[in-house]
C-alpha positions in Angstrom: 34.1 -51.1 197.6 34.4 -53.2 200.8 31.1 -53.6 202.9 31.6 -55.2 206.3 29.3 -57.6 208.1 27.4 -57.6 211.4 29.1 -56.0 214.5 32.2 -55.2 212.4 33.7 -52.0 210.9 36.0 -51.1 208.1 39.0 -52.5 210.1 37.8 -56.0 209.5 39.3 -55.7 206.0 42.7 -54.7 207.1 44.4 -58.0 206.2 43.1 -58.1 202.7 43.3 -54.5 201.6 47.1 -54.4 200.9 46.8 -57.2 198.3 43.6 -55.8 196.7 45.2 -52.3 196.6 47.7 -53.6 194.0 44.9 -54.4 191.6 42.2 -51.7 192.2 41.4 -48.6 194.2 40.0 -49.9 197.4 37.4 -48.1 199.6 36.2 -49.4 203.0 33.7 -47.7 205.2 31.7 -48.0 208.4 28.1 -48.8 207.8 25.5 -46.6 209.5 25.5 -47.1 213.2 28.9 -48.7 213.3 32.0 -47.3 214.9 33.1 -44.0 213.0 30.1 -43.7 210.8 28.6 -40.2 210.7 25.2 -41.5 209.8 22.5 -41.9 212.4 23.6 -44.2 215.2 20.8 -46.6 214.7 21.1 -49.2 212.0 17.7 -48.2 210.3 16.7 -50.6 207.5 18.7 -52.6 205.0 17.3 -50.4 202.4 18.8 -47.3 204.0 22.1 -49.2 204.3 21.9 -49.9 200.5 21.2 -46.3 199.8 24.1 -45.3 201.9 26.3 -47.6 199.8 25.0 -46.2 196.5 25.6 -42.7 197.8 29.2 -43.5 198.6 29.8 -45.1 195.2 28.4 -41.9 193.5 30.4 -39.4 195.7 33.6 -41.1 196.4 34.1 -43.4 193.3 32.0 -41.6 190.8 31.7 -44.7 188.5 30.3 -48.2 188.7 32.1 -50.1 191.4 33.1 -53.6 192.4 31.0 -54.3 195.5 32.5 -56.8 197.9 30.5 -57.8 201.0 31.0 -60.0 203.9 27.9 -61.6 205.6 25.2 -59.0 206.0 27.4 -56.6 204.1 27.0 -59.0 201.1 23.2 -58.8 201.5 23.5 -55.0 201.5 25.6 -55.2 198.2 23.1 -57.5 196.6 20.1 -55.2 197.5 22.1 -52.2 196.3 22.6 -53.9 192.9 18.8 -54.6 192.5 18.2 -50.9 193.1 20.7 -49.5 190.8 22.5 -51.8 188.4 24.1 -48.8 186.7 26.2 -48.3 189.8 27.6 -51.8 189.8 30.7 -53.1 188.0 30.5 -56.5 189.8 29.5 -58.2 193.0 31.5 -60.5 195.2 29.8 -61.7 198.5 30.8 -64.1 201.2 27.9 -66.0 202.7 25.2 -63.4 202.7 22.5 -64.4 205.4 19.6 -64.2 202.9 17.5 -66.6 204.9 14.2 -65.4 203.3 15.2 -67.5 200.2 14.8 -70.6 202.2 11.1 -70.4 203.1 10.0 -73.5 201.2 13.0 -75.6 202.3 12.0 -78.1 204.9 15.5 -78.7 206.1 16.0 -74.9 206.5 13.0 -74.8 208.8 14.6 -77.2 211.2 18.0 -75.5 211.1 16.4 -72.0 211.1 14.5 -72.8 214.3 17.7 -73.5 216.2 19.4 -70.5 214.7 16.4 -68.3 215.8 16.7 -69.5 219.4 20.3 -68.4 219.6 19.7 -65.2 217.8 16.8 -64.4 220.2 19.0 -65.2 223.1 21.8 -62.9 221.8 19.2 -60.1 221.3 17.8 -60.6 224.8 21.2 -60.4 226.5 22.2 -57.2 224.5 18.7 -55.6 225.4 19.5 -56.4 229.1 22.9 -54.7 228.9 25.0 -57.9 228.7 26.6 -56.8 225.4 29.7 -59.0 225.5 27.5 -62.0 226.4 25.1 -61.4 223.6 27.8 -60.8 220.9 29.7 -64.0 222.1 26.4 -66.0 221.8 26.0 -64.7 218.2 29.6 -65.4 217.4 29.9 -68.9 218.7 26.4 -70.3 218.2 25.5 -68.7 214.8 28.3 -66.8 213.1 31.7 -68.3 213.5 31.6 -71.4 215.6 32.5 -72.7 219.0 35.6 -71.0 220.6 35.7 -68.2 218.0 35.0 -65.4 220.6 38.6 -65.8 221.9 40.1 -68.0 219.4 39.4 -66.0 216.2 38.9 -62.4 217.3 41.6 -60.2 218.9 40.8 -58.0 222.0 40.4 -55.0 219.7 38.0 -56.8 217.4 36.0 -58.0 220.4 35.7 -54.5 221.6 34.5 -53.3 218.3 31.8 -55.9 218.1 30.6 -55.0 221.7 30.5 -51.3 220.8 28.3 -52.0 217.8 26.0 -54.5 219.6 23.0 -52.1 219.8 23.2 -51.4 216.1 22.9 -55.1 215.4 19.6 -55.1 217.3 18.1 -52.7 214.9 19.4 -54.9 212.1 18.0 -58.0 213.6 14.6 -56.5 214.0 14.4 -55.2 210.4 11.7 -57.3 208.7 13.4 -56.9 205.4 16.9 -57.7 206.5 16.8 -61.3 205.3 14.2 -60.9 202.7 15.7 -59.4 199.5 14.2 -59.9 196.1 17.1 -60.8 193.8 14.9 -61.6 190.7 16.4 -58.7 188.6 19.9 -60.1 189.3 19.1 -63.2 187.3 19.7 -61.2 184.1 22.4 -58.8 185.4 25.2 -58.1 182.9 27.9 -57.8 185.5 29.8 -60.6 187.1 28.4 -62.1 190.4 30.6 -64.3 192.6 29.6 -66.1 195.7 32.3 -67.2 198.1 31.5 -70.1 200.6 33.9 -71.6 203.2 33.8 -75.3 203.4 33.6 -75.1 207.1 30.7 -72.9 207.4 27.2 -73.1 209.1 24.8 -75.4 207.1 22.4 -72.4 206.8 25.0 -70.7 204.7 25.3 -73.8 202.5 21.5 -73.8 201.9 21.5 -70.1 201.0 24.4 -70.8 198.6 22.4 -73.6 196.9 19.4 -71.4 196.5 21.4 -68.6 195.0 22.8 -71.0 192.5 19.3 -72.1 191.5 18.1 -68.4 191.2 21.0 -66.7 189.5 22.0 -68.8 186.4 25.2 -66.7 185.8 26.4 -66.9 189.4 30.0 -68.0 189.9 30.6 -70.0 193.1 34.1 -70.2 194.7 34.7 -72.6 197.6 37.4 -71.6 200.1 39.2 -74.7 201.6 39.4 -74.9 205.3 37.6 -71.5 205.7 34.5 -70.7 207.6 32.4 -67.4 207.8 35.6 -65.2 208.2 38.1 -65.9 205.4 39.3 -62.3 205.5 40.5 -62.9 209.0 41.5 -66.6 208.9 42.7 -66.9 205.3 43.4 -63.4 204.1 45.8 -64.3 201.3 43.7 -67.0 199.8 40.6 -64.8 200.0 42.4 -61.9 198.5 43.7 -63.9 195.6 40.2 -65.3 195.0 38.8 -61.7 195.0 41.5 -60.5 192.6 40.4 -63.4 190.3 36.8 -62.2 190.6 37.8 -58.6 189.6 39.8 -59.8 186.6 36.8 -62.0 185.3 
């Protein structure tokens, strides 16, 4: 089960699905409020997003599933696993923005303050109708790095992100969006793999370090030369790493 991140939809997985399809049945979907989703247009809460995911696992797969999440989709997968471990066969997440884990980290407070300024700016632009400007600020200042708006994303991908901008506002204002209690995953019996690009934002590195501390059985895989979007920039390497996770 593939869970996309912020602003995206199921098409973001297009480059990795062919390789994964040779090793498992693959299902990708649009999270509520995104693109073709038939759920309410608003994002709602991350809890509702996790409930949606579990409902799809039950109705479409009908058995415990491998949950693979990118960015915020990884946070959704982790939350769903805490809600119903019986629905999970394994978890693989790439850089979930679980910033609530960093409250006591002094370095994170400094970095987080800068990130918050840019996120607030992106939100304000979107609220005022400058959707493209807001998404570009998010992409280049927080998510993917300078030049990514035109250098990483295709015209179609940029259009998708713009069309889902208002849904991101709901996600951004959800007080629980970055505050997931993962305590029960510390003794989960299914494999959990965290993927981190070695060219990612420092906040993602701090979250990774915190997850390693809190989840003793967590497996961490570093992706050389990758940032926050290995499914777009390094699809073959990322697919191979995911297949290795599934086989564990």
